[in-house]
C-alpha positions as CSV (number, residue, x, y, z in Angstrom):
1,M,-49.0,57.2,5.9
2,E,-46.1,56.6,8.2
3,L,-43.4,54.3,7.0
4,K,-42.2,51.6,9.4
5,K,-38.6,52.1,10.3
6,H,-36.4,49.0,9.5
7,R,-35.4,47.2,12.6
8,R,-33.0,44.3,13.0
9,L,-34.2,41.3,15.1
10,T,-33.2,41.6,18.7
11,L,-31.8,38.8,20.9
12,K,-35.1,38.9,22.8
13,E,-37.1,38.3,19.6
14,R,-34.7,35.5,18.6
15,V,-35.2,33.8,21.9
16,I,-39.0,34.0,21.3
17,I,-38.5,32.5,17.9
18,Q,-36.5,29.6,19.4
19,T,-39.1,29.0,22.0
20,L,-42.1,29.0,19.6
21,L,-40.3,26.7,17.2
22,K,-39.8,24.2,20.0
23,E,-43.5,24.4,20.5
24,K,-44.1,23.6,16.8
25,K,-45.6,27.0,16.1
26,T,-45.7,28.0,12.4
27,K,-43.7,30.9,11.0
28,S,-46.9,32.8,10.4
29,Y,-47.9,32.5,14.0
30,I,-44.4,33.6,15.2
31,A,-44.6,36.6,12.8
32,N,-47.9,37.7,14.2
33,R,-46.7,37.3,17.7
34,L,-43.7,39.5,17.1
35,D,-45.5,41.9,14.8
36,R,-43.1,41.1,12.0
37,S,-43.6,40.0,8.4
38,R,-43.7,36.3,7.7
39,S,-40.8,36.7,5.2
40,T,-38.6,38.2,8.0
41,I,-39.2,35.1,10.2
42,G,-38.8,32.8,7.2
43,R,-35.4,34.3,6.2
44,E,-34.2,34.2,9.8
45,V,-35.0,30.5,10.3
46,N,-33.9,29.4,6.9
47,K,-30.6,31.2,7.3
48,F,-29.6,29.4,10.5
49,V,-31.4,26.0,10.1
50,T,-29.7,24.5,7.0
51,E,-30.0,20.8,7.7
52,P,-32.9,18.4,8.5
53,G,-33.2,18.0,12.3
54,E,-31.0,21.0,13.1
55,K,-32.5,23.3,15.7
56,Y,-32.6,27.1,15.7
57,D,-30.2,28.6,18.3
58,A,-31.1,32.1,19.3
59,D,-27.8,33.0,20.8
60,L,-25.7,31.6,17.9
61,A,-28.0,33.3,15.3
62,H,-27.8,36.7,17.1
63,W,-24.0,36.3,17.3
64,C,-23.7,35.6,13.6
65,A,-26.1,38.3,12.6
66,K,-24.2,40.8,14.7
67,S,-20.9,39.7,13.2
68,D,-22.4,40.1,9.7
69,Y,-23.4,43.7,10.5
70,L,-20.2,44.7,12.2
71,N,-18.0,43.3,9.4
72,K,-19.8,44.7,6.3
73,R,-17.0,47.2,5.7
74,N,-14.2,44.7,6.2
75,L,-15.3,41.4,4.9
76,D,-13.1,38.3,5.1
77,K,-14.3,34.9,3.9
78,I,-16.0,34.0,7.2
79,S,-17.8,37.4,7.3
80,T,-18.8,37.1,3.7
81,Y,-20.4,33.6,3.8
82,S,-23.0,33.1,6.5
83,L,-23.0,29.3,6.3
84,L,-19.3,29.2,6.7
85,R,-19.4,31.7,9.6
86,Y,-22.2,29.7,11.3
87,F,-20.2,26.5,11.1
88,V,-17.0,28.1,12.4
89,Y,-18.8,29.9,15.3
90,K,-20.7,26.7,16.2
91,G,-17.4,24.7,16.2
92,L,-15.8,27.3,18.6
93,L,-18.8,27.1,20.9
94,L,-18.3,23.3,20.9
95,N,-14.7,23.9,22.1
96,W,-13.3,22.8,18.8
97,T,-9.9,24.3,17.8
98,P,-9.5,26.2,14.5
99,E,-7.5,23.2,13.3
100,Q,-10.3,20.8,14.1
101,I,-12.9,23.1,12.4
102,S,-10.8,23.5,9.3
103,G,-10.2,19.7,9.1
104,R,-13.9,18.9,9.7
105,L,-14.9,21.3,6.9
106,K,-12.6,19.5,4.5
107,K,-14.1,16.2,5.4
108,L,-17.8,17.3,5.2
109,Y,-17.5,19.6,2.2
110,P,-14.5,18.3,0.1
111,N,-15.7,19.9,-3.1
112,D,-17.2,23.1,-1.9
113,P,-14.7,26.0,-2.1
114,I,-16.9,28.3,0.0
115,M,-17.0,25.8,2.9
116,S,-13.2,25.5,2.9
117,I,-10.9,27.6,5.1
118,S,-7.5,27.2,6.7
119,H,-7.1,27.3,10.5
120,E,-4.8,30.3,10.0
121,A,-7.6,32.2,8.3
122,I,-9.9,31.4,11.3
123,Y,-7.3,32.8,13.7
124,R,-7.0,35.9,11.6
125,H,-10.7,36.4,11.6
126,I,-10.8,36.1,15.4
127,Y,-7.9,38.5,16.0
128,T,-8.8,41.1,13.4
129,R,-10.0,43.4,16.1
130,P,-9.0,41.8,19.4
131,Q,-10.5,44.6,21.5
132,A,-14.0,44.5,19.9
133,R,-16.7,42.9,22.0
134,L,-17.5,40.1,19.6
135,N,-13.8,39.2,19.0
136,K,-13.2,39.1,22.8
137,K,-15.9,36.5,23.0
138,L,-14.3,34.5,20.2
139,I,-10.9,34.7,21.8
140,K,-12.4,33.3,25.1
141,L,-13.5,30.2,23.2
142,L,-9.9,29.4,22.2
143,V,-7.8,26.9,24.2
144,R,-5.2,29.5,25.4
145,K,-7.5,32.6,25.3
146,K,-4.6,34.9,24.5
147,T,-5.6,38.5,23.8
148,R,-2.8,38.7,21.2
149,R,-1.2,36.3,18.8
150,R,2.5,35.8,19.0
151,T,4.3,35.7,15.7
152,S,5.8,32.3,15.1
153,K,9.5,32.1,15.6
154,K,11.6,31.2,12.7
155,R,13.6,28.0,13.3
156,R,16.9,27.3,11.7
157,G,16.9,24.8,9.0
158,G,13.9,24.0,6.9
159,G,12.1,20.8,6.1
160,S,11.6,17.7,8.3
161,K,14.5,16.0,10.0
162,I,12.7,12.7,10.0
163,I,14.0,10.7,7.1
164,N,12.1,7.9,5.3
165,Q,8.8,8.9,7.0
166,V,5.7,7.4,5.5
167,S,2.7,9.7,5.3
168,I,-0.7,8.9,6.6
169,D,-1.9,9.3,3.0
170,N,-0.3,6.0,2.4
171,R,-1.9,4.3,5.4
172,P,-4.2,1.5,4.3
173,G,-7.9,2.6,4.2
174,H,-9.1,-0.2,6.5
175,I,-7.2,1.2,9.4
176,E,-9.5,4.3,9.4
177,L,-12.5,2.1,9.9
178,R,-11.3,0.8,13.3
179,N,-12.6,-2.7,12.5
180,E,-9.2,-4.4,13.2
181,V,-7.3,-4.3,16.5
182,G,-3.6,-3.5,16.6
183,H,-3.4,0.0,15.1
184,W,-2.2,2.6,17.5
185,E,-1.7,6.4,17.7
186,G,1.3,7.8,19.6
187,D,2.6,11.1,21.0
188,L,4.5,12.7,23.8
189,V,3.0,14.7,26.7
190,I,5.4,17.4,27.6
191,G,6.2,18.4,31.1
192,K,7.2,21.6,32.9
193,N,9.4,24.0,30.9
194,H,9.7,21.4,28.1
195,K,12.3,19.6,30.2
196,S,10.5,16.3,30.7
197,A,8.0,14.1,28.9
198,I,6.0,10.8,29.0
199,G,5.0,8.7,26.0
200,T,1.4,7.8,25.2
201,I,0.1,5.2,22.8
202,V,-3.6,4.5,22.3
203,E,-5.1,1.6,20.4
204,R,-7.6,2.9,17.8
205,K,-10.3,0.3,18.1
206,T,-10.3,-0.5,21.8
207,R,-9.0,2.8,23.2
208,F,-6.5,0.8,25.3
209,T,-3.8,3.2,26.6
210,L,-0.1,2.7,27.3
211,I,1.8,5.4,29.3
212,I,5.5,5.2,28.9
213,K,8.1,6.6,31.4
214,L,10.9,8.4,29.6
215,E,14.2,9.7,30.8
216,S,14.4,12.2,28.0
217,K,12.8,13.3,24.7
218,K,15.7,12.0,22.6
219,A,14.8,9.9,19.6
220,D,16.9,6.9,20.8
221,E,15.2,6.9,24.2
222,V,11.8,7.1,22.7
223,A,12.5,4.3,20.2
224,N,13.9,2.0,22.9
225,E,11.1,2.6,25.5
226,F,8.3,2.5,23.0
227,S,9.7,-0.8,21.5
228,K,10.2,-2.3,25.0
229,I,6.5,-1.7,26.0
230,L,5.0,-2.7,22.6
231,N,7.0,-6.0,22.6
232,K,5.2,-7.0,25.8
233,L,2.0,-7.2,23.8
234,N,0.5,-10.2,22.0
235,P,1.5,-10.1,18.3
236,I,-2.2,-9.5,17.3
237,Y,-1.9,-6.1,18.9
238,K,1.2,-5.0,17.0
239,K,0.4,-3.8,13.4
240,S,0.9,-0.1,13.0
241,M,1.2,3.2,14.8
242,T,0.3,6.7,13.5
243,Y,2.4,9.5,15.0
244,D,2.8,13.3,14.6
245,N,5.8,15.0,13.1
246,G,7.7,15.4,16.4
247,I,11.5,15.0,16.0
248,E,11.5,12.5,18.8
249,M,10.2,9.9,16.3
250,A,13.3,10.3,14.1
251,R,14.3,6.7,14.9
252,H,11.0,5.3,13.7
253,E,12.7,2.7,11.6
254,K,14.3,1.3,14.8
255,I,10.8,0.8,16.3
256,T,9.7,-1.0,13.1
257,K,12.7,-3.2,13.1
258,K,12.3,-4.2,16.8
259,T,8.5,-4.6,16.8
260,G,7.5,-5.2,13.2
261,M,5.0,-2.3,13.4
262,K,4.7,0.1,10.5
263,I,4.9,3.8,11.4
264,Y,2.8,6.4,9.6
265,F,3.1,10.2,10.1
266,A,0.2,12.6,10.3
267,H,0.2,15.9,8.4
268,P,1.7,18.9,10.2
269,Y,-0.8,20.8,12.4
270,S,-3.4,18.1,11.8
271,S,-4.1,16.8,15.3
272,W,-7.5,15.5,14.3
273,E,-5.8,12.8,12.3
274,R,-4.8,11.3,15.7
275,G,-7.9,12.3,17.5
276,T,-8.1,9.3,19.8
277,N,-4.6,10.0,21.1
278,E,-5.3,13.7,21.5
279,N,-8.5,13.0,23.5
280,T,-6.6,10.5,25.7
281,N,-3.8,13.0,26.4
282,G,-6.6,15.3,27.6
283,L,-7.8,12.6,30.1
284,I,-4.2,12.1,31.3
285,R,-3.9,15.9,31.9
286,R,-6.7,15.5,34.5
287,Y,-4.3,13.5,36.6
288,L,-1.1,15.2,35.4
289,P,-1.9,18.9,34.6
290,K,0.2,21.3,32.7
291,G,3.3,22.3,34.7
292,T,3.9,18.8,36.0
293,N,7.6,17.8,36.1
294,F,7.4,14.2,34.8
295,N,10.9,13.6,36.2
296,E,9.3,13.6,39.6
297,I,6.6,11.1,38.6
298,D,7.6,7.5,39.1
299,L,6.6,4.5,37.0
300,K,4.2,3.2,39.6
301,Q,2.2,6.5,39.5
302,L,2.0,6.3,35.7
303,Q,0.8,2.7,35.9
304,I,-2.0,3.6,38.3
305,I,-3.2,6.3,35.9
306,Q,-3.0,3.8,33.0
307,E,-5.0,1.2,34.9
308,K,-7.7,3.8,35.7
309,L,-8.0,4.8,32.0
310,N,-8.1,1.2,30.8
311,N,-10.8,0.2,33.4
312,R,-13.0,3.2,32.7
313,P,-16.3,2.5,30.9
314,R,-16.3,4.4,27.5
315,K,-19.5,5.4,25.8
316,I,-17.9,5.1,22.3
317,I,-17.3,1.3,22.9
318,G,-20.7,0.6,24.4
319,Y,-19.7,1.4,27.9
320,K,-17.2,-1.5,27.9
321,T,-13.7,-0.8,29.3
322,P,-10.7,-0.7,27.0
323,K,-9.2,-3.7,28.9
324,E,-12.4,-5.7,28.3
325,M,-12.2,-4.8,24.6
326,M,-8.6,-6.0,24.4
327,D,-9.6,-9.3,26.2
328,I,-12.4,-9.8,23.7
329,E,-10.1,-9.4,20.8
330,L,-7.7,-12.0,22.3
331,K,-10.5,-14.5,22.6
332,F,-11.2,-14.3,18.9
333,V,-7.8,-15.7,18.1
334,A,-7.6,-18.1,21.0
């Protein structure tokens, strides 16, 4: 009796599995079609379909299985745990950054040590063998797609230079729910050679955007210009702002004194905590791509872009525009 040689599932077989599952075929039918045992098909599907309603993805399953085989002799956490690896690879395919993947895992699996990993560990996994075929694919899914990681430069002086900053951990919980207007997220968009910048502030509930012309990135300039723009708003729109840890917000107490708005600071390297602002900055980059010298962009041009964003229907707010949402909020207090 001739023993059957063990064969790993091929990509072609996985595509057939995906197709037949869409056609509602049973695992037994699929096994017979592929001349495989039912247990092989069952293990394959159960390994990569872990939640109700989730669909089997042949490409992603093959990718993860190949990674598992190639990393057997050099296992890191992602290579060791298939569910974690599946989540990380799926996030990369969705164009999520390692920071966003790490943050999302913490939110979805707060008490599961296996489903917890730092963004730095994800980068290390990707760059373990940068010339390997799989790793090249992973690198291409990153924002900058660099073939090598640069070691971070040590900066003089440790610790934050922003005094009396209030962490996002102390921000009232109701702000996270987006049920109340008047809570903003802020940031700078940096221009060519880091020599120019514009300010962006986005209201969390309505997605209304303010783009601020700046002469420099100095803290006093940012505080003055932000305060000037915010004070043009109706008081119902001025409650709080969440910012990152940029040193340009060192004069945050000055903004609070001038506008009455409380300033909260997100954790370092946690861009998802200001996701609305980050997404809006991406929209602004469509009009002002990287390499733009903002010193050559006048106020009128910025106002035109601001108007386009605020009169653009948004799916997340029921295809209303941010301006319409702001007007609706004003009617409630009128």
